[in-house]
BALO-597404 format. One record per residue (C-alpha): y, x, z. Coordinates in steps of 0.05 Angstrom, whole numbers, plus 5000, padded with zeros to 4 digits. Each point is the difference from the previous one (the first is absolute). Layout:
N
+------+------+------+
|   c2 |   c1 |   c3 |
+------+------+------+
|    Y |    X |    Z |
...
+------+------+------+
***
This chain:
536
+------+------+------+
|   c2 |   c1 |   c3 |
+------+------+------+
| 7116 | 6473 | 5803 |
| 4980 | 5024 | 5069 |
| 4961 | 4956 | 5047 |
| 5018 | 4982 | 5071 |
| 4960 | 5032 | 5057 |
| 4957 | 4952 | 5040 |
| 4972 | 5027 | 5065 |
| 4930 | 4983 | 5026 |
| 4991 | 4999 | 5076 |
| 4929 | 4997 | 5027 |
| 4986 | 4973 | 5069 |
| 4924 | 4999 | 4998 |
| 4995 | 5048 | 5059 |
| 5046 | 4958 | 5044 |
| 5004 | 4927 | 4978 |
| 4933 | 5004 | 4966 |
| 4969 | 5021 | 5066 |
| 5020 | 4932 | 5028 |
| 4943 | 4969 | 4959 |
| 4948 | 4967 | 5044 |
| 4941 | 5047 | 5005 |
| 5037 | 5061 | 4973 |
| 5011 | 5061 | 5044 |
| 5012 | 5066 | 4966 |
| 4978 | 5066 | 5031 |
| 5045 | 5061 | 4993 |
| 4955 | 5032 | 4947 |
| 4999 | 4934 | 4961 |
| 5076 | 4998 | 5002 |
| 5003 | 5069 | 4970 |
| 4952 | 4980 | 4944 |
| 5041 | 4938 | 4983 |
| 5066 | 5038 | 5003 |
| 4971 | 5050 | 4950 |
| 4979 | 4944 | 4954 |
| 5068 | 4968 | 5003 |
| 5035 | 5065 | 4987 |
| 4957 | 5014 | 4939 |
| 5015 | 4930 | 4975 |
| 5074 | 5014 | 5002 |
| 5031 | 4952 | 5050 |
| 5069 | 5021 | 5024 |
| 4992 | 4985 | 5075 |
| 4939 | 5002 | 5045 |
| 5011 | 4965 | 5066 |
| 4952 | 5036 | 5048 |
| 5004 | 4953 | 5059 |
| 5037 | 4992 | 5065 |
| 5001 | 5065 | 5041 |
| 4987 | 4985 | 5074 |
| 4973 | 4930 | 4987 |
| 4927 | 5023 | 5004 |
| 4962 | 5065 | 5007 |
| 4977 | 5001 | 4927 |
| 5070 | 4994 | 4971 |
| 5026 | 5053 | 5049 |
| 4944 | 5048 | 4980 |
| 5012 | 4986 | 4926 |
| 5073 | 5019 | 5005 |
| 4983 | 5063 | 5040 |
| 4957 | 5021 | 4940 |
| 5045 | 4969 | 4948 |
| 4977 | 5008 | 4928 |
| 5040 | 5042 | 4951 |
| 5018 | 4951 | 4946 |
| 5045 | 4997 | 4940 |
| 5015 | 4928 | 5021 |
| 5051 | 4989 | 5054 |
| 4959 | 4996 | 5064 |
| 5031 | 4948 | 5045 |
| 4995 | 4982 | 5074 |
| 5008 | 4927 | 5021 |
| 5029 | 4971 | 5063 |
| 5049 | 4949 | 5026 |
| 5075 | 5001 | 5013 |
| 5023 | 5021 | 5069 |
| 4995 | 4951 | 5056 |
| 5061 | 4966 | 5032 |
| 5029 | 5033 | 5061 |
| 4987 | 5072 | 4980 |
| 5026 | 5048 | 4948 |
| 4961 | 5021 | 4939 |
| 4997 | 5071 | 5027 |
| 4968 | 4976 | 5066 |
| 4950 | 4947 | 4974 |
| 4931 | 5029 | 5014 |
| 4966 | 4957 | 4947 |
| 5048 | 5022 | 4946 |
| 4993 | 5072 | 5025 |
| 4925 | 4999 | 4985 |
| 5016 | 4981 | 4928 |
| 5054 | 5053 | 4993 |
| 4957 | 5053 | 5032 |
| 4949 | 4992 | 4945 |
| 5048 | 5043 | 4959 |
| 4996 | 4963 | 4934 |
| 5059 | 5005 | 4952 |
| 4996 | 4924 | 4989 |
| 5002 | 4948 | 5055 |
| 4992 | 4925 | 4991 |
| 5020 | 4954 | 5057 |
| 4987 | 4925 | 5004 |
| 5054 | 4955 | 5030 |
| 5012 | 4926 | 5008 |
| 5044 | 4963 | 4950 |
| 4982 | 4928 | 5018 |
| 5044 | 4973 | 5055 |
| 4943 | 4958 | 5028 |
| 4958 | 5062 | 5012 |
| 5058 | 5038 | 5030 |
| 5013 | 4947 | 5051 |
| 4928 | 4978 | 5012 |
| 4957 | 5062 | 4990 |
| 5049 | 5054 | 5023 |
| 5040 | 4957 | 5048 |
| 5066 | 5036 | 4983 |
| 5065 | 4979 | 4969 |
| 5011 | 5002 | 4925 |
| 5053 | 5052 | 5008 |
| 4954 | 5046 | 5040 |
| 4948 | 4997 | 4946 |
| 5050 | 5019 | 4946 |
| 5022 | 5060 | 5043 |
| 4927 | 5021 | 5009 |
| 4991 | 5001 | 4925 |
| 5065 | 5039 | 4988 |
| 4989 | 5051 | 5055 |
| 4927 | 5013 | 4980 |
| 5017 | 5012 | 4927 |
| 5059 | 5044 | 5018 |
| 4956 | 5041 | 5047 |
| 4947 | 5013 | 4946 |
| 5054 | 5022 | 4950 |
| 5033 | 5045 | 5052 |
| 4934 | 5037 | 5008 |
| 4998 | 5015 | 4925 |
| 4945 | 4950 | 4984 |
| 4998 | 4946 | 4947 |
| 5007 | 4932 | 5033 |
| 4964 | 4937 | 4976 |
| 5011 | 4932 | 5032 |
| 4946 | 4947 | 4997 |
| 5036 | 4933 | 5008 |
| 4947 | 4960 | 5035 |
| 4996 | 4925 | 4985 |
| 5059 | 5008 | 4953 |
| 4986 | 4943 | 4953 |
| 4988 | 4950 | 5056 |
| 5061 | 5028 | 5035 |
| 5043 | 4993 | 4938 |
| 4980 | 4928 | 4991 |
| 5016 | 4985 | 5073 |
| 5064 | 5040 | 5007 |
| 5020 | 5038 | 4937 |
| 5063 | 5030 | 5030 |
| 4963 | 5031 | 5058 |
| 4942 | 5026 | 4958 |
| 5050 | 5034 | 4953 |
| 5039 | 5028 | 5059 |
| 4937 | 5036 | 5023 |
| 4989 | 5030 | 4931 |
| 5072 | 5024 | 4995 |
| 4996 | 5032 | 5069 |
| 4941 | 5041 | 4975 |
| 5034 | 5018 | 4935 |
| 5065 | 5020 | 5032 |
| 4963 | 5044 | 5049 |
| 4970 | 5039 | 4942 |
| 4933 | 4968 | 4985 |
| 4973 | 5023 | 4933 |
| 4955 | 4939 | 4991 |
| 5007 | 4930 | 5027 |
| 4933 | 4964 | 4992 |
| 4999 | 4924 | 4997 |
| 4937 | 4977 | 5036 |
| 4965 | 4934 | 4991 |
| 4964 | 5011 | 5065 |
| 4966 | 4932 | 5005 |
| 4982 | 4999 | 4926 |
| 5024 | 4929 | 4989 |
| 5058 | 5013 | 4953 |
| 4988 | 4981 | 4927 |
| 5020 | 5042 | 4939 |
| 5060 | 4958 | 4979 |
| 5028 | 5006 | 5071 |
| 4988 | 5075 | 5002 |
| 5038 | 5007 | 4935 |
| 5059 | 4957 | 5021 |
| 5007 | 5032 | 5068 |
| 4993 | 5072 | 4975 |
| 5052 | 4984 | 4947 |
| 5046 | 4973 | 5054 |
| 4992 | 5065 | 5040 |
| 5023 | 5041 | 4940 |
| 5058 | 4953 | 4988 |
| 5019 | 5009 | 5074 |
| 5012 | 5073 | 4985 |
| 4935 | 5037 | 5014 |
| 4979 | 5036 | 4936 |
| 4931 | 4987 | 4971 |
| 4985 | 5075 | 4999 |
| 5002 | 4997 | 5076 |
| 4955 | 4938 | 5006 |
| 4925 | 4998 | 5011 |
| 4951 | 4942 | 5004 |
| 4942 | 4991 | 5049 |
| 4958 | 4937 | 4991 |
| 4939 | 4969 | 5032 |
| 4948 | 4959 | 4963 |
| 4994 | 4937 | 5042 |
| 5012 | 4956 | 4939 |
| 4966 | 5047 | 4950 |
| 5070 | 5016 | 4974 |
| 5011 | 5070 | 5027 |
| 4996 | 5035 | 4932 |
| 5041 | 4945 | 4966 |
| 5053 | 5003 | 5056 |
| 5004 | 5076 | 4993 |
| 5012 | 4994 | 4925 |
| 5052 | 4946 | 5012 |
| 5038 | 5047 | 5046 |
| 4998 | 5054 | 4947 |
| 5026 | 4950 | 4949 |
| 5057 | 4986 | 5048 |
| 5018 | 5074 | 5009 |
| 4956 | 5031 | 5054 |
| 4978 | 5070 | 4982 |
| 4949 | 5016 | 5053 |
| 4933 | 4963 | 5003 |
| 4956 | 5003 | 5062 |
| 4926 | 4983 | 5002 |
| 4930 | 5022 | 5018 |
| 4938 | 5021 | 4962 |
| 4953 | 4941 | 4988 |
| 5051 | 4954 | 5034 |
| 4980 | 5021 | 5071 |
| 5042 | 4972 | 5055 |
| 5007 | 4951 | 5057 |
| 4976 | 4928 | 4990 |
| 4994 | 4992 | 4924 |
| 5024 | 5070 | 4984 |
| 5059 | 5033 | 4966 |
| 5022 | 5006 | 4928 |
| 4943 | 5034 | 4964 |
| 5021 | 5066 | 4969 |
| 4937 | 5001 | 4956 |
| 5029 | 4939 | 4965 |
| 5074 | 5018 | 5006 |
| 4996 | 5071 | 4973 |
| 4965 | 4984 | 4934 |
| 5044 | 4939 | 4990 |
| 5063 | 5043 | 5008 |
| 4973 | 5055 | 4954 |
| 4968 | 4957 | 4946 |
| 5035 | 4933 | 4997 |
| 5068 | 4983 | 4971 |
| 5055 | 4999 | 5018 |
| 4981 | 5048 | 5056 |
| 4966 | 5054 | 4958 |
| 5060 | 5007 | 4955 |
| 5052 | 4995 | 5055 |
| 4972 | 5044 | 5056 |
| 4967 | 5066 | 5013 |
| 4959 | 5014 | 5062 |
| 4966 | 5059 | 5031 |
| 4933 | 4976 | 4972 |
| 4982 | 5030 | 4933 |
| 4956 | 4967 | 4948 |
| 4948 | 5053 | 5013 |
| 5001 | 4986 | 5075 |
| 4995 | 4925 | 4985 |
| 4932 | 5013 | 4969 |
| 4975 | 5019 | 5069 |
| 5024 | 4935 | 5032 |
| 4932 | 4965 | 5000 |
| 4968 | 5061 | 5032 |
| 5054 | 5002 | 5054 |
| 4989 | 4926 | 5015 |
| 4925 | 5007 | 5006 |
| 5004 | 5064 | 5040 |
| 5043 | 4964 | 5052 |
| 4948 | 4945 | 5005 |
| 4946 | 5054 | 5008 |
| 5039 | 5033 | 5057 |
| 5006 | 4932 | 5034 |
| 4927 | 4981 | 4985 |
| 5026 | 4936 | 4966 |
| 4971 | 4966 | 4939 |
| 5051 | 5005 | 4943 |
| 5030 | 4934 | 4977 |
| 4969 | 4989 | 4932 |
| 5056 | 4954 | 4977 |
| 5057 | 5047 | 5017 |
| 5051 | 5005 | 4944 |
| 4995 | 5064 | 4959 |
| 4951 | 5037 | 5045 |
| 4946 | 4949 | 5017 |
| 4930 | 5007 | 4971 |
| 5009 | 4932 | 4967 |
| 5071 | 5012 | 4976 |
| 4975 | 5014 | 4930 |
| 4933 | 4964 | 5002 |
| 4988 | 4951 | 4943 |
| 4944 | 4951 | 5016 |
| 5009 | 4943 | 4951 |
| 4967 | 5011 | 4932 |
| 5063 | 4977 | 4964 |
| 5042 | 5052 | 5036 |
| 4950 | 5056 | 4988 |
| 4997 | 4984 | 4926 |
| 5075 | 5007 | 4994 |
| 5001 | 5063 | 5043 |
| 4952 | 5034 | 4952 |
| 5051 | 4989 | 4944 |
| 5063 | 5016 | 5039 |
| 5002 | 5011 | 5076 |
| 5072 | 4975 | 5003 |
| 4976 | 4930 | 4986 |
| 4981 | 4992 | 5074 |
| 5029 | 5061 | 5034 |
| 5074 | 5008 | 5018 |
| 4993 | 5076 | 5004 |
| 4947 | 5051 | 4982 |
| 4958 | 5011 | 5064 |
| 5001 | 5075 | 4990 |
| 5075 | 5001 | 5015 |
| 4984 | 4987 | 5073 |
| 4934 | 5036 | 5002 |
| 4959 | 4937 | 4996 |
| 4946 | 4980 | 4949 |
| 4982 | 4941 | 4958 |
| 4937 | 4962 | 5019 |
| 4960 | 4950 | 4959 |
| 4955 | 4972 | 5055 |
| 4936 | 4963 | 4985 |
| 4993 | 4929 | 5026 |
| 4975 | 4931 | 4982 |
| 5067 | 4989 | 4964 |
| 4990 | 5061 | 4956 |
| 4996 | 4996 | 4925 |
| 4972 | 5050 | 4951 |
| 5067 | 5036 | 4995 |
| 4996 | 5017 | 5075 |
| 4928 | 5020 | 4993 |
| 5009 | 5046 | 4941 |
| 5060 | 5033 | 5033 |
| 4963 | 5011 | 5065 |
| 4939 | 5027 | 4962 |
| 5045 | 5049 | 4963 |
| 5030 | 5024 | 5067 |
| 4928 | 5013 | 5023 |
| 4986 | 5040 | 4938 |
| 4956 | 4946 | 4969 |
| 5011 | 4984 | 4927 |
| 4978 | 4931 | 4976 |
| 5016 | 4968 | 4933 |
| 5042 | 4937 | 5001 |
| 4944 | 4956 | 4974 |
| 4944 | 5030 | 5044 |
| 4960 | 4942 | 5030 |
| 4993 | 5040 | 5064 |
| 5073 | 4984 | 5016 |
| 4983 | 4927 | 5009 |
| 4939 | 5018 | 5041 |
| 5041 | 5043 | 5047 |
| 5052 | 4946 | 5008 |
| 4947 | 4948 | 5016 |
| 4970 | 5046 | 5053 |
| 5068 | 5012 | 5031 |
| 5016 | 4926 | 5004 |
| 4931 | 4984 | 5028 |
| 5003 | 5054 | 5053 |
| 5071 | 4983 | 5021 |
| 4976 | 4928 | 5010 |
| 4949 | 5030 | 5049 |
| 5056 | 5036 | 5038 |
| 5008 | 5066 | 4964 |
| 5068 | 5026 | 4981 |
| 5015 | 5054 | 4949 |
| 5076 | 5000 | 5007 |
| 4993 | 5051 | 5057 |
| 4931 | 5029 | 4984 |
| 5010 | 5034 | 4933 |
| 4942 | 5048 | 5010 |
| 4951 | 4942 | 5008 |
| 5029 | 4968 | 4937 |
| 4987 | 5064 | 4961 |
| 4927 | 5002 | 5023 |
| 4990 | 4927 | 4982 |
| 5028 | 5012 | 4931 |
| 4959 | 5062 | 4987 |
| 4936 | 4965 | 5022 |
| 5015 | 4943 | 4952 |
| 5012 | 5050 | 4944 |
| 4938 | 5040 | 5016 |
| 5042 | 5061 | 5019 |
| 4982 | 5006 | 5073 |
| 4946 | 5050 | 5019 |
| 4954 | 4985 | 5059 |
| 5010 | 5060 | 5045 |
| 4955 | 4974 | 5055 |
| 4966 | 4936 | 5022 |
| 5003 | 4970 | 5070 |
| 4931 | 4975 | 5017 |
| 5016 | 4973 | 5069 |
| 5045 | 5009 | 5060 |
| 5004 | 4977 | 5072 |
| 5053 | 5001 | 5053 |
| 4987 | 4990 | 5074 |
| 5050 | 4996 | 5058 |
| 4983 | 5012 | 5072 |
| 5035 | 5010 | 5066 |
| 4983 | 5064 | 5039 |
| 5028 | 5045 | 5054 |
| 5037 | 5062 | 4977 |
| 5003 | 5067 | 5037 |
| 5055 | 4972 | 5044 |
| 4954 | 4941 | 5020 |
| 5046 | 4953 | 4963 |
| 4971 | 4943 | 4959 |
| 5016 | 5009 | 4926 |
| 4978 | 4971 | 4933 |
| 4962 | 5041 | 4951 |
| 4984 | 4984 | 4927 |
| 4942 | 5032 | 4964 |
| 4990 | 4995 | 4925 |
| 4937 | 5015 | 4959 |
| 5008 | 5006 | 4925 |
| 4945 | 5012 | 4948 |
| 5023 | 5022 | 4931 |
| 4965 | 5022 | 4938 |
| 5030 | 5061 | 4966 |
| 4969 | 5032 | 4938 |
| 4936 | 4961 | 5012 |
| 4994 | 5023 | 5073 |
| 5009 | 4955 | 5061 |
| 5043 | 5028 | 5055 |
| 5010 | 4970 | 5070 |
| 5061 | 5015 | 5042 |
| 5020 | 4979 | 5070 |
| 5069 | 5005 | 5031 |
| 5035 | 4977 | 5063 |
| 5071 | 4976 | 5006 |
| 5018 | 5040 | 5061 |
| 5050 | 5056 | 4987 |
| 5008 | 5067 | 5037 |
| 5043 | 4967 | 5053 |
| 4946 | 4949 | 5017 |
| 5037 | 4942 | 4968 |
| 4965 | 4949 | 4958 |
| 5028 | 4995 | 4929 |
| 4961 | 4937 | 4981 |
| 4945 | 4981 | 4952 |
| 5038 | 5014 | 4936 |
| 5012 | 5071 | 5023 |
| 4926 | 5008 | 5015 |
| 4982 | 4972 | 4931 |
| 5050 | 5046 | 4965 |
| 4972 | 5062 | 5034 |
| 4928 | 4980 | 4987 |
| 5012 | 4984 | 4927 |
| 5036 | 5066 | 4988 |
| 4951 | 5041 | 5041 |
| 4948 | 5013 | 4946 |
| 5017 | 4982 | 4929 |
| 4967 | 5062 | 4972 |
| 5039 | 5034 | 4945 |
| 5057 | 4950 | 5008 |
| 5015 | 5020 | 5072 |
| 5049 | 5055 | 4983 |
| 5040 | 4954 | 4954 |
| 5016 | 4952 | 5057 |
| 5009 | 5051 | 5055 |
| 5076 | 4995 | 4999 |
| 5001 | 4924 | 4998 |
| 5032 | 4963 | 5058 |
| 5009 | 4927 | 5018 |
| 5074 | 4991 | 5017 |
| 5008 | 4925 | 5007 |
| 4955 | 4940 | 5013 |
| 5025 | 4929 | 4991 |
| 4962 | 4936 | 5016 |
| 5018 | 4929 | 4980 |
| 4962 | 4935 | 5010 |
| 5007 | 4963 | 4934 |
| 4968 | 4935 | 5023 |
| 4998 | 4968 | 5069 |
| 4947 | 4964 | 5040 |
| 4926 | 5013 | 4998 |
| 5003 | 5020 | 4927 |
| 5050 | 5056 | 5013 |
| 5002 | 5056 | 4948 |
| 5025 | 5069 | 5019 |
| 5037 | 5045 | 4951 |
| 5005 | 5074 | 5016 |
| 5046 | 5048 | 4964 |
| 4990 | 5075 | 5012 |
| 5051 | 5053 | 4981 |
| 4972 | 5070 | 4988 |
| 5031 | 5067 | 4983 |
| 4978 | 5071 | 4985 |
| 5027 | 5070 | 5001 |
| 5024 | 4994 | 4928 |
| 5052 | 4949 | 5025 |
| 4966 | 4941 | 4967 |
| 5000 | 4934 | 5037 |
| 4959 | 4940 | 4978 |
| 4983 | 4930 | 5025 |
| 4935 | 4962 | 4998 |
| 4979 | 4930 | 5021 |
| 4938 | 4966 | 5028 |
| 4987 | 4927 | 5016 |
| 4945 | 4968 | 5042 |
| 4989 | 4950 | 5056 |
| 4981 | 5063 | 5040 |
| 5056 | 5049 | 5014 |
| 4951 | 5059 | 5001 |
| 4973 | 4981 | 4931 |
| 5070 | 4991 | 4973 |
| 5020 | 5068 | 5028 |
| 4938 | 5033 | 4972 |
| 5013 | 4973 | 4930 |
| 5072 | 5026 | 5002 |
| 4974 | 5067 | 5025 |
| 4950 | 5005 | 4944 |
| 5054 | 4987 | 4948 |
| 5044 | 5053 | 5033 |
| 4945 | 5053 | 4995 |
| 4980 | 4980 | 4929 |
| 5073 | 5004 | 4977 |
| 5007 | 5069 | 5032 |
| 4936 | 5024 | 4966 |
| 5022 | 4971 | 4933 |
| 5066 | 5039 | 5003 |
| 4971 | 5065 | 5029 |
| 4932 | 5013 | 4971 |
+------+------+------+
***
């Protein structure tokens, strides 16, 4: 039995760019388009040619994609023909084989926002779609505010859709522009559209997430007959975002009835790269990935409670709805003050540490974890520090070097431009192979900018570790997070440092102290010791 084709339409580069704080450069758009194309989406909406310099430049250097590269714009304005509308001309001049235009379908918006008659708006839709088709392009119509419009005036909303269809539109996309329509309403209204004579294989769905229902509403539309689904990577979009393709795609490919009913352009092999695509987008945007994101989040397959971890060891399906590898993610058994020995043994195994089930050291390690987390430490997101703690308790942690003392000073001085700047200086004394070594470093970089006391400490500590210096030469600090775990005069600071090396390894360490420099230094020491442990 053959499956129906379901089309995936990505609007990350256009609607996703409406996210507050997001502004893609042209090179970034090319990177994202390549990622989307490799993933296997059917349509990539590149943006609105002529709306801004970046979008115009992007279409001038349009990527060569297997996916149908699409230009976005709006229907022609009243009082002029489609051929003589300069805004529409910018879109058509982009030269894409696929053109999507947005038009009003809610009578309130037609009269209030556009200030034209209902009849004029219908003609604008018809003429615009007909013009696209006459130029040999595939026409797509985004029916803006459709669900609100249908509830207000169903006959008029349907008239707008039929005008687009009769003019030759390949796709008519039902848009929940304000994001307030609920799944049962989306299903009923989409079903009503098909019953009014517009076939489901011509219908698309475009939802916003203002009630956290965008994915559910998209699935409801598919259930009702729609065969194109629009969304964005990581749910980017205006206000609360759009339907999240990183949740929709695996649901459509892995969950019934969708997996058995439909085929898409995304293969199972490509699906295994979904987590990487999601995180690469966040990296491009310099955003912290959402740990709780479905399927692709770092916590999506994290099992913290001891009861859960015990069952996971026997059969992962006890607490996982899919295998994490199917979407390129990984199972995590984090360490915390809720952890039991099942979590602990699993985590030790992942670190390459073998401990017998009845080893008394297990209880000792758990006690230390619970005590330290009560002091403000966290091992959920600092797995490298957990490993070091465990190895020390088991007597498996070599002492590479010993820090005898350190000092950090901060002063204000004039730079070569006679501008007052801060400067941090760190002095570190270590003992390596029985020999004391003193190192001094400043935090100022080659541009004359101060990088702060932690930078100075890091450089001083790494400056002279004797025979261990080469092992940490490729180590870099890539993230630095600070949290105050208690308030008032007894405030405690937690610092988590993320490090990486040229081998592609990335690890996290934690330090806690009332003094932010001490907390940072402890996390830094753990980072270096973990690197030495896994290199030397």
